[in-house]
C-alpha positions, 0 to 999 in steps of 0.5 A, spaced: 469 530 505 471 524 508 475 519 503 476 511 504 483 508 505 485 503 500 490 497 501 493 496 493 497 490 490 503 493 486 505 487 483 511 487 479 515 493 477 512 492 469 505 493 472 507 500 470 507 499 463 502 493 463 495 494 459 491 489 463 485 488 466 488 490 473 491 496 470 484 498 466 481 498 474 487 502 477 485 507 472 478 507 473 478 508 480 482 514 479 477 518 476 471 514 480 474 517 486 473 524 488 480 528 487 484 528 494 488 534 496 493 529 497 495 522 497 500 519 503 502 512 501 505 507 506 509 503 501 512 496 502 518 498 499 520 503 504 522 499 510 524 503 516 525 502 524 523 508 526 517 511 522 519 516 516 516 521 512 518 524 506 519 532 506 520 534 499 516 539 495 519 535 488 520 528 488 525 524 484 522 517 481 527 512 484 528 505 479 528 501 485 529 494 481 534 490 477 533 486 471 528 489 467 527 492 460 531 499 459 525 502 457 522 501 465 528 506 467 526 512 463 519 512 466 518 518 471 513 520 475 514 527 477 510 528 483 510 534 487 511 533 494 507 537 500 511 539 506 505 542 509 502 536 510 508 532 511 509 536 517 502 535 519 503 528 519 509 528 523 506 532 528 500 527 529 505 522 530 509 526 535 503 527 539 502 519 539 508 518 542 511 515 536 518 517 534 518 519 527 524 521 522 523 527 517 526 525 510 528 529 504 531 527 498 529 519 498 524 520 492 518 515 490 520 508 490 516 503 485 511 501 490 508 508 490 509 511 483 507 505 479 500 505 482 499 512 481 502 512 474 496 509 473 491 512 478 493 519 477 496 519 470 497 527 471 501 526 477 497 532 479 496 531 486 501 531 491 504 525 495 507 524 501 511 517 502 511 514 509 515 508 511 512 501 514 516 497 519 515 490 517 518 487 524 512 491 528 506 487 530 501 487 526 497 490 531 502 496 532 502 496 524 494 498 525 494 503 530 499 507 526 494 507 521 489 509 525 493 515 527 492 518 521 485 517 521 483 525 521 486 526 515 481 522 511 476 528 513 481 532 510 480 530 504 487 526 503 487 519 501 491 514 505 493 508 501 497 502 503 501 499 497 504 491 498 501 484 497 497 480 500 501 473 497 507 476 495 512 470 494 517 471 488 521 464 490 514 461 488 512 464 481 511 460 476 508 461 469 501 458 469 495 461 467 491 459 473 492 461 480 495 456 485 491 453 490 495 455 496 495 462 494 487 463 493 486 459 500 490 464 503 487 470 500 479 468 501 482 466 509 484 474 509 478 477 506 473 473 510 476 476 516 477 483 513 470 483 511 468 481 518 473 486 521 476 480 525 482 483 528 483 478 532 484 473 527 488 477 522 493 479 528 494 472 529 495 470 521 501 467 522 499 462 526 491 462 524 492 463 516 492 457 512 499 457 508 501 463 512 509 462 511 508 461 503 504 467 502 507 472 507 515 469 507 518 472 512 523 475 507 517 480 505 513 481 510 513 488 509 508 486 503 503 484 507 504 490 512 501 496 508 494 492 509 494 493 516 496 500 516 490 502 511 486 498 515 487 502 521 486 508 518 479 506 517 478 503 524 472 508 525 467 505 520 470 498 520 467 496 513 472 493 508 470 491 500 474 487 496 474 491 489 478 487 485 482 481 485 486 477 480 493 473 480 500 473 475 505 468 475 501 463 478 500 466 486 502 473 485 496 477 488 493 483 485 487 486 489 485 492 491 481 493 498 477 499 500 476 501 507 471 505 511 466 509 506 464 506 500 
């Protein structure tokens, strides 16, 4: 069983308790997919200069956000880890000459558990958290994702969790999405569907409104797209499964790469 890879926007932390079209989609996505043996997530909220891999047998739930309703800090996602899978991932990185750092006792950040809480609410699938490096080039991020491609044939679901358009300084209360956000999203969508790596790797120069959609202070949210995409390099198929917006410009979308 070869699984696809996914890029999933995790939006605001309140997504964890929302009941809307997007959370309904995530719940359906979890039931529609073949049940994975394990899940490995590249999270925007795990930004490290050295590739880091969680090694825990049991994960705590990180409440790595501030100023939200008290109920948010009571939520738990009691997922198990998979040290054997973690070690395998470390070995794959080492064989590719990528420095790797095993890490215990960090817990799962909200970029991981918020989406998994909807997709796999029983928390019955082991999870490994993987860092991203927002300072690397998009091409490097893609190639790191490609290193893990063999895991797809072993029933491991690889996910990149972030946001294509994620600029908290430009959020608003309007119902209709901002034109600049839609234009950037559509530019990215067209090139993903074409698997146009040359232009995607140069999105900062070529894409319209790139500085608004992917500000330098939040580039870690765009990075997981390339990690997830790279893991499906052998197939080079991309399909947008969902698209909507919150707060005028916060893009909530899901891309599936590889088998469809």
